[in-house]
Steps between C-alpha positions, in 0.01 A plus 500: 500500500286808509482691173428867507390718212301821483147479363566784257810328362313170465216669313746669266678171441175321422390775262835479324458126457810410700353280774490136393329227698752282680792744477679560831568859601833562676535828690828682564520770769708788367506864612348834401409529134784739411770297676747244372340214696186553294705515180686180594183310584334622182803387298480152654128489425554614140744218430308230688163587350626444146487129588152511647343280230753228587521545879136590567637742759529876494683751718343819639696784659347633821602845628604523865697709750811292439720242670339460843146482363610257229665268749193501722267443205704206373507348849122539529438356153345822371752502212711221358822693446645830614790737453709618791847594615702191582602627842135535601423146391787388723348691791163336442662158494691573818205657685652846521361853454131499400500122555662514845479161670318341206754346260365393163725228362266418212612788276715432194674702232401476134713761320743779569370794297719809546679691775329775696735781601454688827434852371507835681325777307545849644403853408801703393394790721516269805880486451535127567828398341588208731305279739624704797308798358173317564491622861217743559327416172148382420513149354230284344586137569202321347177353630499336845602135475640537149844383395593861426422604857694207642812578296471873559497466878786251507696720258469800729666295773782405262541868414538573872178703512235459769133522408485785754734700276267496199132545426356180358195473277361155425309565181486244215805518276273567202431846653864587564574703188181704551591566863847613398368732229244647741773580753350269764820293525865569428596148400359153456639148516394197302638186338436469128635374171627768266386681298213579737189702418507668842851638450421618151182666625681668790783626281263655247331730756576863572687404818840370391606166646811288543578141598709476816785244493572265788850515643728204433540428873122458532485283188771278647304466826184407309675234295667354808171476689282355223628261230191562287602863443737613227680821412311687228545810289194697389549635145372852444471476121125440524454813712642791299334760726670379820758727658735199507717442197693198632378148596393463863638232734259300716398143591236277349295187564352252251133525412363149460195308387395252769227258599421234762661159492165331428449687172477255209846404376374499141354850529826642636702313237282646224527852637879487524529337159291766325705782652840344445445376145372844406750699706565750219131586490482520879796741502319732259207546737685748725846663495572356848500150345738571213819367661351187656675171429383143537756437772374796703138395464578148618581664830844378598575434866215581736357381828157495333431165328407492135161352424540149350339616175753783462789273596388246240506757221831657600668159517366407155630833366844443652469801731516288815697190587 
């Protein structure tokens, strides 16, 4: 397996006395450094690395552009593990979307981490109160090829809106709140666990913002078409400067930790064990993790197979039959 690490990081690690001869470095593809993927990967690393003297392995979080890049990097062996939305991993396994005609059946789930809610953030002065009000607006949907862009375009269809009826920008989601504040877009879409830095940043600007709810009929259509989706409610307590004062209805998809099926069973077992036996500490690493339960993290029913190392731990813990 290829192992990738920046020269600067390696030099810093050596100077800090943290690189030990014979220790195996395990990389996890995450997301941008202010996102929840990065926080989740860093939390996994924090727990795993406490056992480094025993395991002679250590976990490093690697920033990325998110799900699609992480899947590709895991497939290529550039990283050992990655975080992604479960629906995208399904598409990769089936040879759909960015992997059209090239199914990758060697991908496996390790952990369910939290649920990402499809979130519509709009400027109050754009007067977008329902999804039908999106017509004629300027929308940032995320970087080309990203999961955000994929969901945004499919969501427009579910809302009954043609791409010809809106102006689409495909800038990285990390720029969305800045674009909204600068008046370059009226609204942006993305999928994220809450509370989210981007929403907090957008709501604290001079341009007032709101979260747009999804109509129940659309939610029902989403759930009927994709069993991996679930109905979600976005709490607004973390965003006191939002125009909204009531929770916002939407849909969500699990964010998962995954790897290839040839990853060492013992390595995966250790990773799952360190997270699950220290779940209270993991939950304290980000508010989005607070309500996680062992049963949820074991994954439940899914068309994506659990890695044998994860299955072994969950069976020992009584979370799987």
